[in-house]
NUFI-182390 format. One record per residue: residue number from 1; chain; x, y, z of N, C-alpha, C in turn. Coordinates in pm, 1 decimal, decimal comma, always signed. Example, Ala and Ser with C-alpha at 12.3 -4.5 7.8 and 13.67 -1.06 7.14 Angstrom:
R / n / chain / npx / npy / npz / capx / capy / capz / cpx / cpy / cpz
R / 1 / A / +1319,0 / -569,0 / +780,0 / +1230,0 / -450,0 / +780,0 / +1320,0 / -330,0 / +780,0;
R / 2 / A / +1285,0 / -225,0 / +708,0 / +1367,0 / -106,0 / +714,0 / +1290,0 / +3,0 / +787,0;
END
This chain:
R / n / chain / npx / npy / npz / capx / capy / capz / cpx / cpy / cpz
R / 1 / A / +83,9 / -118,1 / +0,0 / +0,0 / +0,0 / +0,0 / +88,3 / +124,4 / +0,0;
R / 2 / A / +193,4 / +122,6 / +79,3 / +280,5 / +239,3 / +85,6 / +346,0 / +268,7 / -49,1;
R / 3 / A / +387,5 / +162,7 / -121,2 / +449,7 / +182,3 / -253,0 / +349,4 / +237,4 / -353,6;
R / 4 / A / +224,1 / +196,1 / -344,0 / +122,8 / +237,9 / -440,4 / +80,7 / +382,6 / -423,1;
R / 5 / A / +68,5 / +427,3 / -300,2 / +10,1 / +559,9 / -278,7 / +112,1 / +668,2 / -253,5;
R / 6 / A / +213,4 / +637,6 / -175,6 / +313,3 / +738,1 / -144,0 / +264,3 / +843,8 / -46,2;
R / 7 / A / +144,9 / +829,0 / +6,6 / +90,1 / +927,0 / +101,6 / +15,3 / +854,0 / +211,2;
R / 8 / A / -3,1 / +920,3 / +326,4 / -70,8 / +859,4 / +441,2 / -19,6 / +717,6 / +463,3;
R / 9 / A / +110,8 / +705,3 / +475,0 / +173,9 / +574,5 / +481,2 / +137,9 / +498,8 / +608,2;
R / 10 / A / +126,2 / +366,3 / +593,6 / +100,6 / +278,9 / +706,9 / +231,2 / +256,2 / +782,2;
R / 11 / A / +225,6 / +254,7 / +913,7 / +341,5 / +225,5 / +996,6 / +343,5 / +74,9 / +1019,0;
R / 12 / A / +428,8 / +4,8 / +946,0 / +433,6 / -140,0 / +948,2 / +449,0 / -194,3 / +1090,3;
R / 13 / A / +539,8 / -138,4 / +1167,6 / +565,4 / -189,3 / +1302,6 / +443,9 / -170,6 / +1393,5;
R / 14 / A / +374,8 / -59,3 / +1379,8 / +255,5 / -35,0 / +1462,3 / +144,2 / -134,3 / +1427,5;
R / 15 / A / +122,4 / -157,9 / +1298,4 / +19,6 / -253,0 / +1254,6 / +55,8 / -393,4 / +1301,7;
R / 16 / A / +182,6 / -431,5 / +1283,3 / +228,0 / -564,5 / +1324,6 / +210,1 / -582,5 / +1475,0;
R / 17 / A / +242,0 / -481,1 / +1552,9 / +227,4 / -487,1 / +1698,5 / +81,5 / -508,9 / +1738,5;
R / 18 / A / -11,0 / -441,4 / +1673,0 / -154,0 / -457,1 / +1703,4 / -202,6 / -598,2 / +1671,3;
R / 19 / A / -159,0 / -650,5 / +1557,4 / -202,9 / -784,6 / +1517,3 / -141,4 / -891,2 / +1607,5;
R / 20 / A / -15,8 / -872,9 / +1646,3 / +46,6 / -968,2 / +1738,9 / -26,8 / -968,8 / +1873,0;
R / 21 / A / -68,0 / -852,1 / +1920,1 / -143,3 / -843,7 / +2045,9 / -276,3 / -917,5 / +2032,5;
R / 22 / A / -341,8 / -903,2 / +1920,1 / -468,5 / -973,7 / +1895,9 / -444,7 / -1124,1 / +1890,9;
R / 23 / A / -339,8 / -1167,0 / +1821,7 / -308,9 / -1309,6 / +1812,1 / -280,6 / -1370,5 / +1949,2;
R / 24 / A / -217,0 / -1293,4 / +2040,2 / -192,9 / -1344,2 / +2176,5 / -324,7 / -1370,5 / +2248,9;
R / 25 / A / -427,5 / -1291,2 / +2218,8 / -558,4 / -1308,1 / +2282,2 / -625,7 / -1438,5 / +2240,8;
R / 26 / A / -593,6 / -1490,6 / +2123,1 / -649,6 / -1617,8 / +2077,1 / -603,1 / -1731,0 / +2169,5;
R / 27 / A / -478,8 / -1721,3 / +2219,1 / -424,1 / -1822,8 / +2309,6 / -473,9 / -1806,8 / +2452,7;
R / 28 / A / -528,0 / -1690,9 / +2487,8 / -569,0 / -1660,9 / +2625,3 / -717,4 / -1694,4 / +2643,2;
R / 29 / A / -746,8 / -1802,1 / +2715,9 / -887,2 / -1840,5 / +2731,2 / -964,4 / -1743,4 / +2821,1;
R / 30 / A / -894,9 / -1654,2 / +2889,7 / -959,3 / -1551,4 / +2971,7 / -949,4 / -1414,1 / +2904,6;
R / 31 / A / -937,8 / -1413,3 / +2774,6 / -918,8 / -1290,7 / +2697,4 / -1027,5 / -1187,1 / +2725,4;
R / 32 / A / -989,3 / -1060,8 / +2719,6 / -1084,7 / -950,3 / +2731,8 / -1113,7 / -887,9 / +2594,3;
R / 33 / A / -1054,2 / -944,5 / +2489,3 / -1074,6 / -892,2 / +2354,3 / -1217,6 / -922,0 / +2308,6;
R / 34 / A / -1293,8 / -818,3 / +2280,1 / -1435,7 / -832,4 / +2245,9 / -1457,2 / -917,9 / +2121,2;
R / 35 / A / -1378,9 / -893,8 / +2016,8 / -1398,9 / -968,5 / +1892,4 / -1362,1 / -1116,1 / +1908,5;
R / 36 / A / -1254,5 / -1143,1 / +1977,9 / -1213,6 / -1281,8 / +2000,3 / -1321,1 / -1353,8 / +2081,2;
R / 37 / A / -1370,6 / -1289,9 / +2186,7 / -1475,0 / -1352,1 / +2269,7 / -1605,0 / -1369,2 / +2192,4;
R / 38 / A / -1638,1 / -1275,0 / +2106,8 / -1760,4 / -1286,8 / +2026,4 / -1752,6 / -1411,6 / +1936,6;
R / 39 / A / -1640,0 / -1429,3 / +1871,5 / -1624,8 / -1546,2 / +1783,8 / -1632,2 / -1675,0 / +1866,4;
R / 40 / A / -1563,4 / -1676,9 / +1978,9 / -1568,5 / -1796,9 / +2065,1 / -1712,6 / -1828,0 / +2107,3;
R / 41 / A / -1783,2 / -1726,6 / +2153,5 / -1919,2 / -1747,8 / +2203,0 / -2014,6 / -1790,4 / +2093,1;
R / 42 / A / -2006,1 / -1729,8 / +1976,6 / -2098,9 / -1767,8 / +1870,3 / -2068,3 / -1907,5 / +1818,4;
R / 43 / A / -1943,2 / -1948,9 / +1824,7 / -1909,6 / -2083,7 / +1777,3 / -1957,4 / -2192,2 / +1873,3;
R / 44 / A / -2004,7 / -2155,9 / +1990,5 / -2066,0 / -2253,5 / +2081,3 / -2204,4 / -2293,7 / +2031,9;
R / 45 / A / -2263,0 / -2212,1 / +1947,6 / -2393,4 / -2241,1 / +1888,3 / -2372,4 / -2334,0 / +1769,1;
R / 46 / A / -2444,4 / -2444,9 / +1766,4 / -2424,4 / -2547,9 / +1662,7 / -2438,2 / -2492,0 / +1520,9;
R / 47 / A / -2540,4 / -2410,2 / +1498,0 / -2560,1 / -2353,6 / +1364,6 / -2442,0 / -2270,0 / +1319,7;
R / 48 / A / -2380,5 / -2199,7 / +1413,4 / -2265,2 / -2117,5 / +1378,4 / -2142,2 / -2203,8 / +1352,3;
R / 49 / A / -2130,1 / -2314,0 / +1423,8 / -2018,1 / -2405,9 / +1399,2 / -2024,1 / -2459,5 / +1256,8;
R / 50 / A / -2146,3 / -2487,9 / +1210,7 / -2163,9 / -2545,7 / +1077,6 / -2155,6 / -2440,8 / +966,9;
R / 51 / A / -2202,1 / -2319,8 / +994,1 / -2212,8 / -2218,5 / +889,5 / -2096,4 / -2122,7 / +877,1;
R / 52 / A / -2022,5 / -2103,7 / +984,2 / -1911,2 / -2007,9 / +980,5 / -1800,5 / -2063,7 / +891,8;
R / 53 / A / -1748,7 / -1980,3 / +805,7 / -1647,7 / -2025,4 / +710,0 / -1513,1 / -2051,0 / +777,7;
R / 54 / A / -1469,8 / -1958,6 / +862,8 / -1337,7 / -1972,4 / +923,3 / -1349,4 / -1978,0 / +1074,8;
R / 55 / A / -1279,4 / -2071,9 / +1135,3 / -1274,0 / -2080,7 / +1281,3 / -1182,9 / -1969,8 / +1333,1;
R / 56 / A / -1192,3 / -1943,7 / +1462,4 / -1103,4 / -1846,6 / +1525,5 / -959,8 / -1892,4 / +1503,6;
R / 57 / A / -876,1 / -1804,6 / +1454,0 / -737,1 / -1840,1 / +1426,6 / -649,2 / -1716,0 / +1438,3;
R / 58 / A / -521,2 / -1741,9 / +1448,6 / -424,9 / -1631,8 / +1451,3 / -411,1 / -1577,0 / +1309,8;
R / 59 / A / -385,2 / -1447,8 / +1303,7 / -372,2 / -1383,1 / +1172,6 / -230,4 / -1399,1 / +1118,8;
R / 60 / A / -130,6 / -1382,7 / +1205,6 / +9,0 / -1386,2 / +1161,4 / +66,6 / -1527,4 / +1166,6;
R / 61 / A / +8,8 / -1617,3 / +1089,0 / +64,4 / -1751,0 / +1075,5 / +89,2 / -1776,9 / +927,8;
R / 62 / A / +186,5 / -1860,0 / +900,9 / +226,1 / -1887,1 / +762,8 / +110,0 / -1941,0 / +678,9;
R / 63 / A / +29,6 / -2032,4 / +736,1 / -78,0 / -2095,2 / +659,0 / -192,4 / -2000,1 / +625,4;
R / 64 / A / -200,3 / -1884,8 / +692,2 / -308,1 / -1789,8 / +663,0 / -269,2 / -1685,6 / +559,1;
R / 65 / A / -151,4 / -1700,3 / +502,2 / -111,7 / -1616,6 / +389,3 / -64,1 / -1478,4 / +429,2;
R / 66 / A / -23,2 / -1401,1 / +328,9 / +28,2 / -1266,9 / +356,6 / -86,7 / -1169,7 / +387,2;
R / 67 / A / -53,7 / -1064,6 / +459,6 / -151,1 / -958,7 / +485,1 / -153,6 / -864,1 / +366,7;
R / 68 / A / -270,4 / -813,1 / +337,2 / -286,7 / -719,5 / +226,4 / -353,1 / -593,5 / +279,9;
R / 69 / A / -297,1 / -478,0 / +251,4 / -355,9 / -351,1 / +295,1 / -455,2 / -302,8 / +190,6;
R / 70 / A / -565,6 / -250,4 / +237,2 / -669,2 / -198,4 / +148,8 / -701,5 / -56,5 / +193,0;
R / 71 / A / -695,9 / +38,0 / +100,2 / -729,2 / +176,7 / +133,5 / -880,8 / +192,6 / +125,1;
R / 72 / A / -939,7 / +243,2 / +231,8 / -1083,3 / +265,5 / +237,5 / -1112,0 / +415,2 / +236,9;
R / 73 / A / -1216,8 / +451,5 / +170,2 / -1263,9 / +589,8 / +171,5 / -1401,2 / +588,4 / +236,6;
R / 74 / A / -1406,7 / +634,2 / +360,7 / -1530,3 / +630,6 / +436,6 / -1623,0 / +741,8 / +388,1;
R / 75 / A / -1749,5 / +707,0 / +370,9 / -1847,4 / +807,8 / +334,0 / -1969,7 / +792,8 / +421,0;
R / 76 / A / -2042,7 / +901,8 / +435,0 / -2163,4 / +897,4 / +516,3 / -2271,3 / +825,1 / +439,0;
R / 77 / A / -2335,6 / +731,0 / +503,9 / -2435,9 / +649,4 / +436,8 / -2577,2 / +684,1 / +482,4;
R / 78 / A / -2591,3 / +727,0 / +606,3 / -2723,4 / +756,9 / +659,3 / -2724,1 / +898,5 / +715,5;
R / 79 / A / -2821,1 / +975,4 / +677,2 / -2836,0 / +1107,8 / +735,6 / -2953,9 / +1112,0 / +829,6;
R / 80 / A / -3048,3 / +1018,6 / +815,4 / -3170,5 / +1015,0 / +894,4 / -3240,4 / +1150,3 / +889,5;
R / 81 / A / -3238,1 / +1208,8 / +776,3 / -3304,8 / +1336,3 / +753,0 / -3333,0 / +1347,5 / +605,8;
R / 82 / A / -3334,0 / +1465,3 / +554,3 / -3353,1 / +1479,9 / +410,9 / -3430,7 / +1604,3 / +377,1;
R / 83 / A / -3474,3 / +1609,5 / +253,1 / -3551,2 / +1723,3 / +205,4 / -3696,2 / +1710,5 / +250,2;
R / 84 / A / -3754,1 / +1821,5 / +285,2 / -3894,1 / +1821,2 / +326,9 / -3981,7 / +1810,2 / +202,7;
R / 85 / A / -4075,9 / +1716,7 / +206,8 / -4164,0 / +1694,8 / +91,7 / -4308,9 / +1690,1 / +137,5;
R / 86 / A / -4398,2 / +1705,6 / +39,3 / -4540,3 / +1682,7 / +66,4 / -4573,4 / +1538,7 / +27,5;
R / 87 / A / -4700,3 / +1501,1 / +29,5 / -4738,6 / +1362,3 / +0,7 / -4724,6 / +1324,4 / -146,1;
R / 88 / A / -4697,4 / +1421,7 / -232,8 / -4673,5 / +1392,6 / -374,0 / -4524,1 / +1391,4 / -405,8;
R / 89 / A / -4439,8 / +1393,7 / -302,7 / -4293,9 / +1390,9 / -314,5 / -4237,2 / +1520,5 / -370,7;
R / 90 / A / -4315,4 / +1627,0 / -371,4 / -4265,1 / +1757,3 / -415,8 / -4182,8 / +1818,4 / -302,6;
R / 91 / A / -4067,4 / +1875,3 / -335,6 / -3982,3 / +1936,9 / -234,3 / -4042,2 / +2070,4 / -193,3;
R / 92 / A / -4037,1 / +2094,1 / -60,7 / -4093,8 / +2217,1 / -5,0 / -3983,2 / +2309,4 / +45,4;
R / 93 / A / -4011,3 / +2439,8 / +42,1 / -3920,0 / +2538,6 / +99,0 / -3935,2 / +2536,2 / +250,8;
R / 94 / A / -3854,9 / +2617,3 / +319,9 / -3867,7 / +2623,7 / +466,1 / -4001,7 / +2681,3 / +507,8;
R / 95 / A / -4069,1 / +2751,9 / +414,6 / -4201,7 / +2807,4 / +441,6 / -4313,0 / +2717,1 / +389,3;
R / 96 / A / -4280,1 / +2593,1 / +357,6 / -4375,9 / +2492,8 / +308,5 / -4437,1 / +2527,4 / +173,6;
R / 97 / A / -4365,2 / +2600,9 / +92,2 / -4409,3 / +2629,0 / -44,3 / -4347,4 / +2525,3 / -137,3;
R / 98 / A / -4425,0 / +2478,6 / -234,4 / -4377,0 / +2379,2 / -330,7 / -4273,6 / +2442,8 / -423,4;
R / 99 / A / -4162,8 / +2372,2 / -443,9 / -4064,3 / +2414,3 / -543,0 / -4102,9 / +2343,6 / -671,8;
R / 100 / A / -4157,7 / +2417,4 / -764,2 / -4215,3 / +2360,4 / -886,2 / -4111,6 / +2277,9 / -963,4;
R / 101 / A / -4151,3 / +2155,5 / -997,2 / -4068,0 / +2067,8 / -1079,1 / -3960,1 / +1992,3 / -1004,2;
R / 102 / A / -3952,2 / +2011,3 / -871,7 / -3848,3 / +1942,8 / -794,6 / -3911,8 / +1838,1 / -703,4;
R / 103 / A / -3868,3 / +1713,1 / -718,6 / -3920,7 / +1601,6 / -640,2 / -3805,8 / +1534,5 / -566,3;
R / 104 / A / -3836,2 / +1474,5 / -452,9 / -3736,6 / +1398,4 / -377,7 / -3799,6 / +1265,4 / -338,9;
R / 105 / A / -3727,9 / +1156,9 / -365,0 / -3777,3 / +1024,1 / -330,5 / -3666,6 / +946,9 / -259,7;
R / 106 / A / -3703,5 / +835,4 / -200,2 / -3605,0 / +753,8 / -130,6 / -3557,7 / +820,2 / -3,0;
R / 107 / A / -3435,9 / +785,7 / +37,8 / -3384,4 / +836,6 / +164,0 / -3363,8 / +987,0 / +162,7;
R / 108 / A / -3338,5 / +1044,4 / +46,7 / -3321,3 / +1190,2 / +40,9 / -3450,9 / +1261,8 / +77,4;
R / 109 / A / -3562,7 / +1191,5 / +68,1 / -3690,6 / +1250,6 / +106,3 / -3710,0 / +1249,7 / +257,4;
R / 110 / A / -3616,8 / +1190,0 / +330,7 / -3619,9 / +1196,7 / +475,3 / -3694,1 / +1085,2 / +544,4;
R / 111 / A / -3747,1 / +988,0 / +472,0 / -3823,8 / +884,0 / +539,2 / -3733,9 / +786,9 / +614,7;
R / 112 / A / -3604,5 / +782,6 / +582,8 / -3515,1 / +684,5 / +642,7 / -3505,8 / +693,7 / +793,4;
R / 113 / A / -3524,8 / +809,4 / +850,9 / -3510,4 / +824,9 / +994,8 / -3642,9 / +822,2 / +1066,8;
R / 114 / A / -3718,4 / +719,2 / +1054,6 / -3840,4 / +707,4 / +1131,7 / -3964,6 / +709,2 / +1047,0;
R / 115 / A / -3952,3 / +677,1 / +922,9 / -4068,4 / +675,1 / +835,2 / -4140,2 / +542,8 / +840,7;
R / 116 / A / -4150,4 / +475,9 / +727,1 / -4228,4 / +352,8 / +716,2 / -4183,5 / +244,5 / +814,0;
R / 117 / A / -4053,6 / +235,9 / +841,1 / -4002,3 / +126,3 / +922,9 / -3953,0 / +171,0 / +1059,8;
R / 118 / A / -3957,4 / +298,5 / +1090,2 / -3914,5 / +346,5 / +1221,2 / -3764,3 / +365,9 / +1230,7;
R / 119 / A / -3720,5 / +415,1 / +1344,6 / -3578,8 / +448,3 / +1364,5 / -3488,6 / +326,6 / +1367,4;
R / 120 / A / -3540,5 / +210,4 / +1396,4 / -3458,0 / +90,9 / +1407,6 / -3460,9 / +6,6 / +1280,2;
R / 121 / A / -3489,2 / +69,6 / +1168,2 / -3494,9 / -4,0 / +1041,8 / -3358,0 / -61,8 / +1008,7;
R / 122 / A / -3357,9 / -179,9 / +950,5 / -3234,5 / -246,7 / +912,2 / -3198,1 / -211,5 / +768,9;
R / 123 / A / -3070,5 / -229,9 / +735,1 / -3027,7 / -209,9 / +597,6 / -3111,3 / -298,9 / +507,0;
R / 124 / A / -3152,0 / -248,5 / +395,8 / -3231,9 / -325,9 / +301,9 / -3380,4 / -304,4 / +319,4;
R / 125 / A / -3423,4 / -257,0 / +437,3 / -3566,2 / -236,2 / +457,3 / -3611,7 / -102,1 / +402,7;
R / 126 / A / -3520,1 / -18,2 / +359,9 / -3557,3 / +111,9 / +305,6 / -3605,5 / +101,5 / +160,8;
R / 127 / A / -3586,6 / -12,8 / +99,5 / -3626,6 / -29,6 / -39,9 / -3775,6 / -1,6 / -58,4;
R / 128 / A / -3858,2 / -48,6 / +33,1 / -4002,4 / -24,3 / +24,3 / -4034,4 / +123,6 / +21,9;
R / 129 / A / -3968,8 / +200,5 / +107,3 / -3989,7 / +345,2 / +109,7 / -3942,3 / +412,7 / -17,3;
R / 130 / A / -3833,3 / +364,2 / -73,2 / -3782,8 / +419,2 / -199,3 / -3884,5 / +396,3 / -311,2;
R / 131 / A / -3934,4 / +273,7 / -318,2 / -4032,2 / +240,3 / -422,1 / -4160,8 / +319,9 / -401,5;
R / 132 / A / -4208,1 / +327,3 / -276,9 / -4332,6 / +397,6 / -247,8 / -4322,5 / +546,3 / -280,9;
R / 133 / A / -4216,6 / +611,0 / -233,8 / -4205,2 / +754,8 / -259,8 / -4181,0 / +781,4 / -408,5;
R / 134 / A / -4109,7 / +693,7 / -476,4 / -4092,5 / +707,3 / -621,0 / -4224,2 / +692,4 / -694,8;
R / 135 / A / -4307,5 / +599,0 / -648,9 / -4439,6 / +580,5 / -708,8 / -4524,8 / +706,4 / -690,7;
R / 136 / A / -4521,5 / +764,9 / -570,1 / -4601,4 / +885,0 / -543,6 / -4556,4 / +1000,8 / -632,3;
R / 137 / A / -4426,2 / +1017,2 / -649,1 / -4375,9 / +1123,5 / -737,4 / -4419,2 / +1097,0 / -880,8;
R / 138 / A / -4405,0 / +972,5 / -926,1 / -4444,1 / +937,4 / -1062,7 / -4592,1 / +958,5 / -1088,3;
R / 139 / A / -4675,5 / +921,1 / -992,2 / -4819,7 / +941,3 / -1006,8 / -4852,7 / +1090,1 / -1018,1;
R / 140 / A / -4785,7 / +1171,4 / -935,9 / -4814,7 / +1314,9 / -940,6 / -4769,6 / +1374,8 / -1073,7;
R / 141 / A / -4652,3 / +1337,4 / -1117,3 / -4601,5 / +1389,7 / -1245,2 / -4693,5 / +1347,1 / -1358,3;
R / 142 / A / -4740,6 / +1222,8 / -1355,8 / -4830,5 / +1172,5 / -1461,3 / -4965,2 / +1243,9 / -1460,3;
R / 143 / A / -5005,4 / +1296,2 / -1345,1 / -5135,5 / +1364,0 / -1336,8 / -5131,3 / +1509,9 / -1381,6;
R / 144 / A / -5011,5 / +1562,4 / -1403,1 / -4998,2 / +1702,5 / -1443,3 / -5047,8 / +1720,3 / -1587,0;
R / 145 / A / -5104,2 / +1838,1 / -1617,3 / -5147,7 / +1863,4 / -1755,7 / -5030,5 / +1853,2 / -1851,2;
R / 146 / A / -5055,6 / +1797,5 / -1965,1 / -4950,2 / +1779,3 / -2065,3 / -4928,0 / +1909,4 / -2141,8;
R / 147 / A / -4802,4 / +1939,1 / -2166,3 / -4769,7 / +2057,3 / -2247,3 / -4806,3 / +2027,5 / -2392,0;
R / 148 / A / -4854,9 / +2127,9 / -2463,2 / -4886,9 / +2103,5 / -2605,5 / -4763,4 / +2062,8 / -2683,4;
R / 149 / A / -4777,1 / +1964,0 / -2771,3 / -4663,2 / +1921,8 / -2851,9 / -4636,6 / +2024,6 / -2960,6;
R / 150 / A / -4512,3 / +2039,2 / -2995,6 / -4471,3 / +2141,0 / -3092,8 / -4457,3 / +2081,0 / -3230,1;
END
């Protein structure tokens, strides 16, 4: 990764030290490491023993292959807010006036934070709201008078 980017370089010794500390926790049956304990506890469940692809193991072992660094670019995924709309998905001003020709559907319409599925909605459950608000916008647009053809 360091050779590829030349910027925001990874400190090899610091990363290695963190992984070695984690690997020591695998050997410690009284470990306080949350992730190690989570894997141990879930593997006590028969379904997890059968379905989990990899058992708890050390990372820095020859048989587990080389480590590969991946650069991630974090972005905001949920705002739990959005543009204020009416029931036809038309965007409203702060004074609740319709902005002609502007519609908002899906999460940008603000339903994601407590709309159809509530504040505890899971990923993937917002699809219904996206489809519903898109349908409402489409119905309203279809009901508008047609401009004369030229």
